[in-house]
C-alpha positions as CSV (number, residue, x, y, z in Angstrom):
1,M,47.5,94.9,-7.2
2,K,48.9,92.3,-9.4
3,L,47.1,89.0,-9.1
4,F,48.8,85.7,-9.7
5,L,48.1,82.1,-9.3
6,T,50.3,80.0,-7.0
7,V,50.7,76.5,-8.5
8,I,52.2,73.9,-6.2
9,L,50.9,70.3,-6.6
10,I,51.8,68.2,-3.5
11,L,49.4,65.2,-3.5
12,A,50.7,63.3,-0.5
13,M,49.6,59.7,0.1
14,N,49.3,60.4,3.9
15,S,47.3,63.6,3.6
16,S,44.4,63.5,6.0
17,S,42.5,66.1,4.1
18,F,42.9,64.5,0.7
19,A,41.5,61.0,0.9
20,Q,41.3,59.9,-2.7
21,E,42.0,56.5,-4.0
22,K,45.6,55.6,-4.7
23,T,45.2,55.7,-8.5
24,E,43.7,59.2,-8.4
25,I,46.5,60.6,-6.3
26,E,49.3,59.0,-8.3
27,G,47.6,59.8,-11.6
28,L,47.5,63.5,-10.7
29,N,51.2,63.4,-9.7
30,H,52.1,61.6,-12.8
31,L,50.3,63.9,-15.2
32,S,51.4,67.1,-13.5
33,E,55.0,66.1,-13.9
34,Y,54.4,65.3,-17.6
35,I,53.0,68.7,-18.4
36,G,55.9,70.5,-16.6
37,L,54.4,71.6,-13.3
38,R,57.4,72.1,-11.0
39,A,55.4,71.3,-7.8
40,S,52.4,69.1,-6.9
41,D,49.8,71.2,-5.0
42,F,47.8,74.2,-5.9
43,S,45.9,77.0,-4.1
44,F,44.3,80.3,-4.6
45,R,45.5,83.3,-2.5
46,E,42.9,85.0,-0.3
47,D,44.0,88.5,-1.3
48,Y,42.8,88.2,-4.9
49,T,39.7,90.1,-3.7
50,E,38.9,92.2,-0.7
51,P,37.9,89.8,2.1
52,D,34.4,90.2,3.5
53,S,33.1,89.2,6.9
54,L,30.4,86.9,5.6
55,R,32.7,84.2,4.2
56,L,32.3,80.7,5.5
57,K,35.3,79.0,7.0
58,V,34.8,75.8,4.9
59,I,34.9,77.8,1.7
60,T,38.0,79.8,2.8
61,E,39.9,76.5,3.5
62,L,38.8,74.8,0.3
63,M,40.0,77.8,-1.8
64,K,43.4,77.3,-0.2
65,S,43.4,73.6,-1.1
66,P,40.8,73.1,-3.9
67,L,41.4,69.4,-4.4
68,D,40.2,68.9,-0.9
69,M,36.7,69.4,-2.4
70,I,36.9,65.7,-3.3
71,D,37.4,64.6,0.3
72,Y,34.9,67.1,1.7
73,T,32.2,66.1,-0.7
74,S,32.8,62.3,-0.3
75,Q,32.3,62.7,3.5
76,F,28.6,63.2,2.9
77,K,28.3,59.5,1.8
78,S,28.1,58.6,5.5
79,A,26.8,61.9,7.0
80,H,23.2,60.8,7.1
81,I,21.9,57.9,9.2
82,I,18.5,56.5,8.3
83,G,15.8,57.7,10.6
84,Q,18.0,60.3,12.2
85,P,17.9,63.6,10.2
86,E,19.1,65.5,13.2
87,I,22.6,64.0,12.8
88,L,23.1,65.4,9.3
89,S,21.6,68.7,10.4
90,S,24.2,68.9,13.2
91,V,27.0,68.2,10.8
92,L,25.9,71.0,8.6
93,F,25.5,73.4,11.5
94,Q,29.2,73.0,12.2
95,D,30.0,74.0,8.6
96,L,28.0,77.3,9.0
97,A,30.9,78.8,10.9
98,R,32.3,82.0,9.4
99,A,36.0,82.3,8.6
100,D,36.5,84.9,11.3
101,Q,34.3,83.2,13.9
102,T,36.0,82.0,17.0
103,V,32.9,81.3,19.1
104,R,29.7,79.4,18.2
105,Y,26.4,80.4,19.8
106,Y,23.6,78.1,20.8
107,A,19.9,78.1,21.4
108,Y,18.3,79.8,24.4
109,D,18.6,77.6,27.4
110,A,15.1,76.8,28.8
111,D,13.3,74.0,30.6
112,L,9.8,72.8,31.0
113,S,9.3,74.9,34.1
114,E,8.9,77.9,31.8
115,I,5.7,76.6,30.2
116,Q,4.4,73.9,32.5
117,Q,2.2,76.3,34.4
118,S,0.7,77.7,31.1
119,Y,-1.1,74.7,29.8
120,N,-3.6,72.1,30.9
121,L,-3.2,68.4,29.8
122,H,-6.1,67.8,27.4
123,Y,-5.1,64.2,26.5
124,T,-4.6,61.3,28.8
125,S,-1.7,59.7,26.9
126,E,1.6,60.3,28.6
127,V,3.7,59.8,25.4
128,L,1.5,62.2,23.4
129,N,1.7,64.8,26.1
130,Q,5.4,64.4,26.3
131,L,5.7,65.2,22.6
132,L,3.3,68.1,22.9
133,Q,5.2,69.5,25.9
134,Q,8.6,69.4,24.1
135,A,7.1,71.0,21.0
136,A,5.4,73.8,23.1
137,L,8.6,74.5,25.0
138,Y,10.5,75.2,21.7
139,I,7.6,76.9,19.9
140,D,6.6,79.2,22.7
141,V,9.9,79.8,24.4
142,I,13.2,78.5,23.0
143,I,12.8,79.4,19.3
144,P,11.3,82.9,19.9
145,R,14.1,83.8,22.4
146,S,16.7,82.4,20.0
147,T,15.3,84.5,17.1
148,E,15.4,87.5,19.3
149,A,19.1,86.8,19.9
150,M,19.7,86.5,16.1
151,F,18.4,90.0,15.4
152,S,19.1,91.7,18.7
153,R,21.6,94.1,17.2
154,L,19.4,95.2,14.3
155,S,17.1,98.2,14.1
156,A,13.4,97.8,13.1
157,S,14.1,99.3,9.7
158,Q,17.0,96.8,9.1
159,K,14.7,93.9,10.0
160,N,12.0,95.2,7.7
161,F,14.5,95.4,4.9
162,L,15.2,91.6,5.3
163,I,11.5,90.9,5.1
164,R,10.5,93.2,2.2
165,K,13.6,94.0,0.1
166,F,16.3,91.3,0.5
167,P,14.2,88.5,-1.1
168,S,14.6,90.3,-4.4
169,L,18.3,89.3,-4.4
170,I,17.2,85.7,-4.6
171,K,14.0,85.8,-6.7
172,I,13.7,86.9,-10.3
173,D,10.6,88.7,-11.6
174,E,9.4,86.7,-14.6
175,N,8.3,89.9,-16.3
176,E,11.9,90.9,-16.7
177,V,11.8,89.2,-20.1
178,F,9.6,92.0,-21.4
179,L,11.8,94.8,-20.1
180,S,14.2,96.9,-22.1
181,V,18.0,96.6,-21.6
182,N,18.0,100.0,-19.8
183,A,15.2,98.8,-17.5
184,I,17.1,95.6,-16.7
185,D,20.2,97.7,-16.0
186,S,18.3,99.8,-13.6
187,L,17.1,96.7,-11.8
188,D,20.7,95.4,-11.6
189,K,21.8,98.7,-10.0
190,L,18.9,98.5,-7.5
191,E,20.0,95.0,-6.5
192,E,23.6,96.2,-6.1
193,E,22.3,98.9,-3.8
194,Y,20.3,96.4,-1.8
195,A,23.4,94.1,-1.6
196,D,25.6,97.0,-0.4
197,R,23.0,98.0,2.2
198,F,22.7,94.5,3.5
199,A,26.5,94.1,3.7
200,S,26.8,97.2,5.8
201,Y,25.1,95.5,8.8
202,A,24.9,91.8,7.9
203,Y,27.8,91.0,10.3
204,L,25.5,92.0,13.2
205,I,23.2,89.0,12.5
206,N,23.8,85.9,14.5
207,K,22.2,82.9,12.8
208,D,23.6,80.3,15.2
209,P,21.0,80.4,18.0
210,V,17.9,79.9,15.8
211,V,19.6,77.1,13.7
212,D,20.7,75.3,16.8
213,A,17.2,75.7,18.3
214,G,15.7,74.1,15.2
215,I,18.1,71.2,15.4
216,G,17.3,70.8,19.1
217,L,13.6,70.6,18.4
218,L,14.1,68.2,15.5
219,R,16.1,65.9,17.8
220,Q,13.4,65.9,20.5
221,L,10.6,65.3,17.9
222,I,12.4,62.3,16.4
223,L,13.0,60.8,19.8
224,E,9.3,61.2,20.9
225,L,8.0,59.9,17.5
226,R,10.2,56.9,17.8
227,N,8.6,56.1,21.2
228,I,5.1,56.5,19.9
229,E,5.8,54.4,16.8
230,S,7.3,51.7,18.9
231,L,4.2,51.6,21.1
232,L,1.9,51.5,18.1
233,K,3.9,48.7,16.4
234,N,3.8,46.6,19.6
235,N,0.1,47.2,20.0
236,S,0.8,48.7,23.4
237,V,-1.4,51.6,22.5
238,S,-3.8,52.4,19.7
239,I,-4.2,55.7,17.9
240,S,-7.7,56.2,19.4
241,E,-6.2,55.6,22.9
242,L,-3.5,58.2,22.2
243,L,-6.2,60.7,21.4
244,N,-8.4,60.0,24.4
245,A,-9.5,63.0,26.4
246,P,-10.5,63.0,30.1
247,S,-14.1,61.9,30.7
248,F,-14.6,64.6,33.2
249,V,-13.6,68.3,32.9
250,P,-14.2,70.8,35.7
251,D,-16.5,73.7,34.9
252,N,-13.7,76.2,35.6
253,F,-11.3,74.5,33.3
254,N,-9.7,77.0,30.8
255,H,-10.0,75.3,27.5
256,E,-7.9,78.0,25.8
257,F,-4.8,76.6,27.4
258,N,-5.4,72.9,26.7
259,L,-2.1,71.5,25.5
260,G,-2.5,70.6,21.8
261,K,-5.7,72.6,21.4
262,Q,-4.2,76.1,21.8
263,S,-4.5,78.6,19.0
264,G,-2.6,77.6,15.9
265,W,-2.4,74.0,16.9
266,A,-4.3,71.0,15.3
267,I,-4.3,67.3,16.0
268,G,-5.9,64.8,13.5
269,G,-6.7,61.1,13.7
270,T,-6.9,58.6,10.8
271,D,-9.6,60.4,8.8
272,N,-8.9,62.3,5.6
273,D,-8.4,65.8,7.2
274,Y,-8.2,69.2,5.7
275,Y,-5.9,71.9,7.2
276,N,-6.2,75.5,5.9
277,G,-4.2,78.6,7.0
278,D,-1.3,79.6,9.1
279,Y,-0.4,77.0,11.8
280,K,2.2,76.6,14.5
281,F,1.8,72.9,15.1
282,I,0.0,70.0,13.4
283,I,0.2,66.3,14.1
284,D,-1.9,63.9,12.0
285,F,-2.0,60.1,12.6
286,G,-3.3,58.9,9.3
287,G,-5.5,59.4,6.3
288,D,-5.0,61.1,2.9
289,D,-4.8,64.6,4.1
290,I,-4.8,68.0,2.4
291,Y,-2.7,70.9,3.7
292,D,-3.4,74.4,2.3
293,L,-0.9,76.4,4.2
294,T,0.1,80.1,4.5
295,Y,2.7,82.0,6.4
296,D,3.2,85.7,7.2
297,P,6.9,86.8,7.4
298,E,5.8,90.0,9.0
299,N,4.7,87.8,12.0
300,P,7.4,85.1,12.1
301,H,6.9,82.0,14.2
302,P,8.0,78.3,14.3
303,V,5.9,75.8,12.3
304,V,5.9,72.0,13.0
305,I,4.0,69.5,10.8
306,I,4.1,65.8,11.5
307,D,2.1,63.3,9.4
308,F,2.3,59.6,10.3
309,S,0.8,58.0,7.1
310,G,-1.4,58.5,4.1
311,D,-1.0,59.8,0.5
312,D,-1.0,63.5,1.5
313,S,-1.2,66.7,-0.6
314,Y,0.8,69.6,0.7
315,R,0.0,72.9,-1.0
316,S,1.4,76.4,-0.5
317,K,-1.0,79.4,-0.6
318,S,1.9,81.8,0.1
319,D,5.7,81.7,0.2
320,F,7.5,80.4,3.3
321,T,5.7,77.1,3.9
322,L,6.3,73.4,4.0
323,G,9.3,73.1,6.1
324,S,10.4,76.7,5.7
325,G,12.3,78.5,8.5
326,C,11.6,82.1,7.8
327,F,13.2,84.2,10.6
328,S,12.4,81.1,12.7
329,V,12.2,77.3,12.4
330,G,10.1,75.2,10.0
331,I,9.9,71.4,10.3
332,L,7.8,69.1,8.2
333,I,8.0,65.3,8.9
334,D,6.1,62.8,6.8
335,L,6.7,59.2,7.9
336,A,4.9,57.3,5.1
337,G,2.8,57.6,2.0
338,N,3.0,58.7,-1.6
339,D,2.9,62.4,-1.1
340,S,2.8,65.5,-3.3
341,Y,4.4,68.8,-2.3
342,R,3.5,71.8,-4.4
343,A,4.8,75.2,-3.3
344,K,5.4,78.7,-4.4
345,S,8.9,79.9,-3.2
346,F,11.0,79.6,0.0
347,A,9.6,76.2,0.8
348,M,10.3,72.4,1.2
349,G,13.4,72.6,3.4
350,S,14.4,76.2,3.1
351,G,16.2,78.2,5.7
352,Y,15.8,82.0,5.2
353,F,17.5,83.5,8.3
354,G,16.5,80.4,10.1
355,F,16.3,76.6,10.0
356,G,14.0,74.7,7.7
357,I,13.7,70.9,7.0
358,L,11.4,68.6,5.1
359,Y,12.0,65.0,6.1
360,D,10.1,62.4,4.1
361,R,10.8,58.9,5.2
362,E,9.2,56.8,2.5
363,G,7.0,56.8,-0.5
364,D,7.0,57.8,-4.2
365,D,6.8,61.6,-3.9
366,I,6.4,64.7,-6.1
367,Y,8.1,68.0,-5.2
368,E,7.2,71.0,-7.3
369,G,7.8,74.7,-6.8
370,D,9.4,77.9,-7.9
371,T,12.4,79.5,-6.2
372,F,14.5,78.8,-3.1
373,L,13.2,75.4,-2.2
374,Q,14.0,71.7,-1.9
375,G,17.1,72.3,0.2
376,A,18.0,76.0,0.1
377,G,19.8,78.2,2.7
378,C,20.5,81.9,3.3
379,Y,21.8,82.9,6.7
380,G,20.8,79.5,7.9
381,L,20.2,75.9,7.0
382,G,17.7,74.4,4.5
383,L,17.5,70.7,4.2
384,L,15.4,68.2,2.3
385,I,15.9,64.5,3.2
386,D,13.9,61.8,1.3
387,E,14.9,58.3,2.3
388,F,13.0,55.9,0.1
389,G,10.9,56.0,-3.1
390,R,10.9,57.0,-6.7
391,D,10.7,60.8,-6.5
392,I,10.3,63.7,-8.9
393,Y,11.9,67.0,-8.1
394,S,10.9,70.1,-10.2
395,A,11.8,73.7,-9.6
396,A,12.4,76.9,-11.5
397,L,15.3,78.5,-9.7
398,S,17.8,78.3,-6.8
399,S,16.7,75.0,-5.5
400,Q,17.7,71.3,-5.1
401,G,20.7,72.1,-2.9
402,F,21.2,75.9,-3.2
403,G,23.4,78.0,-0.9
404,F,23.4,81.8,-0.6
405,V,25.2,84.1,1.8
406,E,26.0,82.4,5.1
407,G,23.7,79.6,4.1
408,I,23.8,75.9,3.4
409,G,21.2,74.2,1.3
410,L,21.2,70.4,0.9
411,L,19.0,67.9,-0.8
412,Y,19.8,64.3,0.3
413,D,18.0,61.4,-1.4
414,V,18.8,58.0,-0.1
415,K,17.1,55.4,-2.4
416,G,15.1,55.3,-5.6
417,N,15.2,56.1,-9.3
418,D,14.7,59.9,-9.2
419,N,14.2,62.7,-11.6
420,Y,15.6,66.2,-11.0
421,F,14.6,69.1,-13.1
422,A,15.4,72.8,-12.6
423,G,14.9,75.7,-15.0
424,G,12.5,76.5,-17.8
425,K,11.0,79.8,-16.4
426,Y,13.5,82.6,-15.9
427,K,15.3,83.4,-19.2
428,D,19.0,84.4,-19.4
429,I,17.7,87.2,-21.6
430,L,20.9,89.2,-22.0
431,R,22.7,86.2,-23.6
432,Y,20.2,83.8,-25.0
433,D,16.7,83.7,-26.5
434,D,16.1,80.1,-25.5
435,H,17.9,79.3,-22.3
436,Y,17.0,79.7,-18.7
437,Y,18.8,80.1,-15.4
438,S,18.7,77.1,-13.1
439,F,21.1,77.9,-10.1
440,S,20.2,74.4,-8.8
441,Q,21.3,70.8,-8.1
442,G,24.3,71.6,-5.9
443,F,24.8,75.3,-6.7
444,A,25.9,78.2,-4.6
445,I,26.4,81.9,-5.3
446,G,27.6,85.1,-3.7
447,M,27.0,88.7,-4.8
448,R,30.1,89.7,-6.8
449,P,32.0,91.6,-5.5
450,I,30.1,92.6,-2.4
451,F,29.8,89.4,-0.3
452,S,30.6,85.7,-0.4
453,G,28.1,82.9,-1.0
454,G,27.3,79.7,0.8
455,I,27.3,75.9,0.2
456,G,24.8,74.1,-2.0
457,G,24.8,70.3,-2.3
458,L,22.8,67.5,-3.8
459,I,23.5,64.0,-2.6
460,D,21.9,60.9,-4.1
461,M,22.9,57.6,-2.7
462,Q,21.2,55.0,-4.9
463,G,19.1,54.7,-8.1
464,N,19.1,55.4,-11.8
465,D,18.7,59.1,-11.8
466,T,18.2,61.9,-14.3
467,Y,19.5,65.4,-13.7
468,T,18.4,68.3,-15.9
469,T,19.5,72.0,-15.6
470,D,20.1,74.7,-18.1
471,I,22.5,77.5,-17.0
472,F,24.4,77.0,-13.7
473,G,23.9,73.7,-12.0
474,Q,25.0,70.2,-11.1
475,G,27.9,70.9,-8.9
476,S,28.8,74.4,-9.8
477,S,29.1,77.8,-8.1
478,Y,29.8,81.5,-8.4
479,W,31.8,83.9,-6.3
480,W,33.4,82.5,-3.1
481,S,31.0,79.6,-2.8
482,L,30.9,75.8,-3.0
483,G,28.6,73.8,-5.2
484,M,28.6,70.0,-5.1
485,L,26.7,67.1,-6.6
486,Y,27.5,63.6,-5.4
487,D,25.8,60.5,-6.9
488,V,26.9,57.2,-5.3
489,E,25.3,54.5,-7.2
490,G,23.2,53.9,-10.4
491,N,23.2,54.5,-14.1
492,D,22.6,58.3,-14.3
493,I,22.0,60.9,-16.9
494,Y,23.3,64.5,-16.5
495,N,22.0,67.1,-19.0
496,S,22.9,70.8,-18.8
497,F,23.8,73.7,-21.1
498,Q,26.4,75.9,-19.4
499,Y,28.3,76.3,-16.2
500,A,27.6,72.8,-14.9
501,Q,28.9,69.3,-14.0
502,G,31.8,70.4,-11.9
503,A,32.4,74.0,-12.8
504,G,33.6,77.0,-10.8
505,T,33.3,80.6,-12.1
506,H,34.9,83.7,-10.4
507,M,36.8,82.8,-7.2
508,T,34.9,79.7,-6.3
509,G,34.7,75.9,-6.4
510,G,32.4,73.3,-8.0
511,I,32.5,69.6,-8.0
512,L,30.6,66.6,-9.3
513,I,31.4,63.1,-8.1
514,D,29.8,59.9,-9.4
515,D,31.0,56.7,-7.8
516,E,29.3,53.9,-9.8
517,G,27.2,53.2,-12.8
518,N,27.2,53.6,-16.6
519,D,26.5,57.4,-16.9
520,T,25.9,59.9,-19.6
521,Y,27.0,63.5,-19.4
522,F,26.0,66.3,-21.8
523,S,26.7,70.0,-21.6
524,K,27.5,72.8,-24.1
525,G,30.4,74.4,-22.3
526,V,32.2,75.7,-19.2
527,S,31.4,72.3,-17.8
528,Q,32.7,68.8,-17.0
529,G,35.6,69.9,-14.9
530,C,36.1,73.6,-15.7
531,G,37.6,76.4,-13.6
532,H,37.2,79.9,-14.8
533,D,38.7,83.1,-13.2
534,Y,40.6,81.9,-10.2
535,S,38.2,79.0,-9.7
536,C,38.4,75.3,-9.5
537,G,36.0,72.8,-11.2
538,I,36.3,69.0,-10.8
539,L,34.4,66.1,-12.4
540,L,35.3,62.8,-10.9
541,D,33.7,59.5,-12.1
542,R,35.0,56.5,-10.3
543,G,33.4,53.6,-12.1
544,G,31.2,52.5,-15.1
545,N,31.2,52.7,-18.9
546,D,30.5,56.4,-19.4
547,T,29.8,58.8,-22.2
548,Y,30.8,62.5,-22.1
549,T,29.8,65.0,-24.6
550,A,30.5,68.8,-24.7
551,Y,31.1,71.6,-27.2
552,D,33.9,73.7,-25.7
553,L,35.9,74.8,-22.6
554,S,35.0,71.5,-20.9
555,Q,36.5,68.1,-19.9
556,A,39.4,69.5,-17.9
557,A,39.6,73.2,-18.9
558,G,41.3,76.0,-17.0
559,S,40.4,79.5,-18.0
560,A,41.5,82.9,-16.8
561,N,43.8,81.5,-14.2
562,G,41.4,78.7,-13.2
563,F,42.0,75.1,-12.6
564,G,39.9,72.4,-14.4
565,I,40.3,68.7,-13.6
566,M,38.5,65.6,-14.9
567,I,39.2,62.1,-13.7
568,D,37.6,58.8,-14.9
569,N,38.9,55.9,-12.8
570,N,37.4,52.8,-14.4
571,G,35.4,51.7,-17.4
572,D,35.3,51.7,-21.2
573,D,34.4,55.3,-21.9
574,R,33.6,57.6,-24.8
575,Y,34.6,61.3,-24.9
576,N,33.2,63.7,-27.5
577,I,34.3,67.3,-27.9
578,K,33.3,69.7,-30.7
579,N,36.1,72.2,-30.2
580,P,39.4,70.4,-29.1
581,K,41.3,73.7,-29.0
582,N,40.1,74.5,-25.5
583,S,39.1,71.2,-24.0
584,Q,40.3,67.8,-22.8
585,G,43.3,69.1,-20.9
586,Y,43.5,72.8,-21.6
587,G,44.8,75.8,-19.7
588,N,44.8,79.2,-21.3
589,P,47.6,81.8,-20.7
590,R,45.6,84.6,-19.3
591,R,47.1,87.4,-17.1
592,E,50.7,86.4,-18.0
593,F,50.8,83.3,-15.9
594,G,48.2,80.9,-17.2
595,S,45.7,78.3,-16.1
596,I,45.7,74.5,-15.6
597,G,43.7,71.7,-17.2
598,L,44.3,68.1,-16.3
599,F,42.5,65.2,-18.0
600,L,42.9,61.7,-16.6
601,D,41.5,58.3,-17.7
602,L,43.0,55.6,-15.5
603,S,41.7,52.4,-17.1
604,G,39.5,50.8,-19.7
605,D,39.3,50.7,-23.5
606,D,38.3,54.2,-24.4
607,Q,37.2,56.2,-27.5
608,Y,37.8,59.8,-28.2
609,R,36.7,62.6,-30.4
610,G,39.0,65.5,-29.5
611,N,42.6,65.6,-28.1
612,G,42.6,62.3,-26.4
613,K,43.6,58.9,-27.5
614,N,43.4,55.5,-25.9
615,N,46.6,54.4,-24.1
616,Y,48.2,57.8,-24.8
617,Y,49.7,61.0,-23.4
618,W,49.0,64.4,-24.8
619,K,49.7,68.1,-24.3
620,T,47.6,70.9,-25.7
621,D,48.6,74.2,-27.1
622,S,48.1,76.0,-23.8
623,K,50.0,77.0,-20.6
624,W,49.6,74.0,-18.4
625,G,47.2,71.6,-20.2
626,G,47.3,68.0,-21.0
627,G,45.9,64.6,-20.5
628,M,46.6,60.9,-20.3
629,D,44.8,57.7,-20.9
630,I,47.1,55.4,-19.1
631,E,46.5,52.4,-16.8
632,L,48.9,53.0,-14.0
633,Y,48.4,49.5,-12.6
634,P,47.7,47.1,-15.5
635,K,45.8,44.0,-14.6
636,K,47.8,40.8,-14.9
637,N,46.7,38.3,-17.4
638,S,46.0,34.7,-16.3
639,T,49.4,33.5,-17.6
640,E,51.3,36.0,-15.5
641,E,49.2,35.3,-12.4
642,N,50.1,31.6,-12.7
643,K,53.8,32.2,-12.8
């Protein structure tokens, strides 16, 4: 079948789905007319590839109108409300709908009557018992029943495959660096076999009930915690009073069913406590605590951890801990303290066929781990929210806002000067001796050509931040996915090597938006607004005196029928390119009909090394490629203003 790119550029001022600033819209209209585009909107046809049943509706719609990625990503600026992580979770749940899905499914409908006969009230505090009852209802009834609904159409062998084999499609064996090319090829073929096997029955899995159940539990916990905190703040109750037990207990009282004391549950006071093993529920009211936690995916269950205060140390002794929803729901809430989170893989806000969230309200925190963590989702939702503090995020692979098939992974940091690092462990051994995969910081991926990917996002609202990846990251994606990085405020540094900073490769979309601050961008190539192979990549910087450096195929580059766009709205900027032949407004003529590259600088006194020039239009030796450094609305001088 002959594939072709439909290029139609209609950037209407009243478009409800394309809410850019006036200068961005008119600038795109202006430049597209200059380089000879006969229309003003663009899209990718769905029939470029065989459609699969695992494609998310959001991704399908954005591939029809790729510039809507700007509006979609910008919406996350107001998607989170301080102290209410359940709101952002609910927003993301809506975006987990598949393209062919007409009905959404919800958690098992239960009430307290299903467990109220099972437990004795161990504590005298009404507010503590209310929290424990709500948690027990979800942990013992709602979430297990919702998990059953998720897998009700699968056989035992199919479920075992998801536990034992499917993770290899996400993880990389670090020993691969020592294998021969033939051995690596054999592993690739095995992964393709696994992907084909999964795709043959994946449509039978219904992730909605367990994700909705997790959000419902989170909503109840936040409500009950707010009540307890209010009472503590007003001195209406003390922590010791909360933990009071009855002075008299009958001889025939069954202690095994004391609410809060049942197997797998633990409640701690203000001492420095130590928790070791596999838990269902922990609530701790203070102290510098240590958590050494394990989880067995062969026996999945919900996990809830709530810590009120203290400089705590959370450590994984196995995968699937620390706010990990593995075939279930995992919730970790830390309300105060300078904490450290050190994990293996599938942790710190990861949803692996489930819902996982790590919510840290305040403190200068350290997050360290390997693969699929710090906001990662596969057939579910993984979310890390850190509201206040100077934080350090470090991971090896597929983290910091990573989305895989039918999954959304989001890292949302509200305030603080933060450092994000991903890579340095798993080498890209077939291409480089000294570079590593990252797949992080707003990255999503599917299994080409077997099934589509998900949505990966990193949102940072405030602070002078540093972002470092190597190969694939910082608002990029691969194969029917969406990767996005949105930094709202601060003087930021973006460092990467390849496929980064607003890049899409192979039928996909990637975007990086930075609203304010004097920022620095560096990448080798296929970056900074690059779309390769029926993909769209966008880099949009709305303010500040910025510096951009790249080697090639960057800064508004369209390749193999892709679309690359770069916009800088305001500021005195510097642009550096090593190879101007395929950058700064370039679209190569692949497959007989070409690609598009649009470069726009809309104000400021700018410096260029490459194709561009201050106060200048240019076209490149390509199909549809060019740029402009033109102030559409020149500022009036004082003499003109006084006339």
